[in-house]
SERO-4910 file (N, C-alpha, C, O; in steps of 0.05 Angstrom, whole numbers):
BEGIN
 pado doro    nc1    nc2    nc3   cac1   cac2   cac3    cc1    cc2    cc3    oc1    oc2    oc3
  Unk    A   -155    153    161   -128    142    162   -114    146    135   -125    138    114
  Unk    A    -92    159    135    -77    164    110    -62    139    101    -53    123    117
  Unk    A    -59    137     75    -43    116     64    -13    123     67     -6    146     62
  Unk    A      3    104     74     31    109     79     48     88     65     46     64     72
  Unk    A     65     96     46     81     77     31    100     62     49    104     38     46
  Unk    A    112     76     68    132     63     86    119     42    104    130     21    108
  Unk    A     96     49    114     81     30    131     73      5    115     75    -17    125
  Unk    A     63      9     91     55    -13     74     79    -31     67     77    -55     68
  Unk    A    101    -18     61    126    -33     55    133    -51     78    140    -74     75
  Unk    A    133    -39    102    140    -54    126    122    -79    130    132   -100    138
  Unk    A     97    -75    125     78    -98    128     83   -119    107     82   -143    113
  Unk    A     89   -111     82     95   -130     61    121   -145     68    122   -170     65
  Unk    A    141   -131     77    167   -144     84    162   -164    107    173   -186    106
  Unk    A    146   -156    127    141   -174    149    127   -200    139    134   -222    148
  Unk    A    108   -197    121     94   -220    110    114   -237     93    113   -262     94
  Unk    A    131   -224     78    151   -239     62    170   -255     80    175   -278     75
  Unk    A    179   -242    101    197   -256    120    183   -279    133    195   -300    138
  Unk    A    157   -276    139    141   -297    150    139   -322    132    134   -344    141
  Unk    A    142   -317    106    141   -338     86    169   -349     80    173   -365     62
  Unk    A    190   -339     94    217   -349     91    234   -334     71    256   -343     64
  Unk    A    225   -311     61    240   -296     41    262   -280     56    257   -270     78
  Unk    A    285   -277     43    307   -262     54    304   -233     45    303   -228     21
  Unk    A    302   -214     64    297   -186     57    320   -168     63    319   -144     57
  Unk    A    342   -179     75    365   -163     82    390   -177     72    391   -201     70
  Unk    A    411   -161     66    436   -172     57    444   -160     30    428   -148     17
  Unk    A    469   -165     23    480   -153     -1    464   -160    -26    461   -143    -44
  Unk    A    454   -184    -29    441   -192    -53    411   -195    -50    397   -203    -69
  Unk    A    400   -189    -27    371   -192    -22    357   -170    -37    364   -146    -35
  Unk    A    336   -177    -52    321   -158    -67    291   -158    -59    276   -142    -70
  Unk    A    284   -174    -40    256   -176    -32    246   -150    -20    223   -143    -25
  Unk    A    262   -136     -4    254   -110      7    250    -89    -15    231    -73    -13
  Unk    A    267    -90    -36    263    -72    -58    237    -78    -73    222    -60    -81
  Unk    A    231   -104    -76    205   -112    -88    182   -103    -71    162    -93    -82
  Unk    A    184   -106    -45    163    -97    -27    158    -67    -29    135    -57    -29
  Unk    A    180    -52    -31    178    -23    -34    164    -15    -61    147      3    -61
  Unk    A    172    -29    -82    159    -24   -108    129    -30   -108    113    -14   -118
  Unk    A    122    -52    -95     94    -60    -93     79    -39    -76     57    -30    -84
  Unk    A     89    -32    -54     76    -12    -36     72     14    -50     51     26    -49
  Unk    A     93     24    -64     91     49    -79     69     48   -100     53     66   -103
  Unk    A     68     26   -115     48     23   -136     20     22   -125      2     34   -136
  Unk    A     16      8   -103    -10      5    -91    -20     33    -81    -43     41    -87
  Unk    A     -3     47    -66    -12     73    -55    -17     92    -78    -36    107    -77
  Unk    A      1     93    -98     -3    111   -121    -29    105   -136    -44    123   -143
  Unk    A    -35     79   -140    -60     72   -154    -84     80   -138   -103     91   -149
  Unk    A    -84     76   -112   -107     83    -95   -111    113    -94   -133    123    -97
  Unk    A    -89    128    -90    -92    157    -88    -99    170   -115   -110    192   -115
  Unk    A    -92    157   -137    -97    168   -163   -126    162   -172   -139    179   -184
  Unk    A   -135    137   -168   -160    128   -180   -183    121   -162   -206    118   -171
  Unk    A   -178    117   -136   -199    107   -119   -220    128   -113   -214    152   -110
  Unk    A   -245    119   -111   -268    137   -104   -284    123    -82   -287     99    -82
  Unk    A   -292    139    -63   -310    129    -42   -338    139    -49   -343    162    -54
  Unk    A   -357    120    -49   -384    126    -55   -401    125    -29   -402    105    -16
  Unk    A   -413    148    -23   -432    149      0   -460    152    -13   -466    171    -26
  Unk    A   -476    131     -8   -502    131    -23   -526    141     -7   -548    142    -18
  Unk    A   -522    148     18   -544    158     34   -535    180     52   -512    183     58
  Unk    A   -555    196     61   -549    217     80   -541    243     67   -540    246     43
  Unk    A   -535    262     84   -528    289     75   -501    290     61   -495    310     47
  Unk    A   -485    270     64   -459    269     51   -459    252     26   -437    245     16
  Unk    A   -482    245     16   -484    228     -8   -468    239    -31   -469    263    -36
  Unk    A   -454    222    -44   -438    230    -68   -414    213    -70   -410    193    -56
  Unk    A   -396    220    -89   -371    206    -94   -348    224    -86   -348    248    -93
  Unk    A   -329    213    -73   -306    228    -63   -280    215    -70   -277    190    -67
  Unk    A   -261    231    -79   -234    221    -86   -219    214    -60   -221    228    -40
  Unk    A   -204    192    -61   -187    185    -38   -161    201    -40   -149    203    -61
  Unk    A   -152    212    -18   -127    228    -17   -105    212     -5    -83    222     -2
***
């Protein structure tokens, strides 16, 4: 499963709305915050995450794409 910034943003916005935050409107900034958080999370994972397989013919460390 590929990481998707838009999908993660939508999930964060949904959770924020569930907590009563306003995410739409002229002065609402919660959706912008959700987008910034989603972008940072996906960028961090795709830049630095490693998957370690410790047994079997596929043993080794692999970068997350």
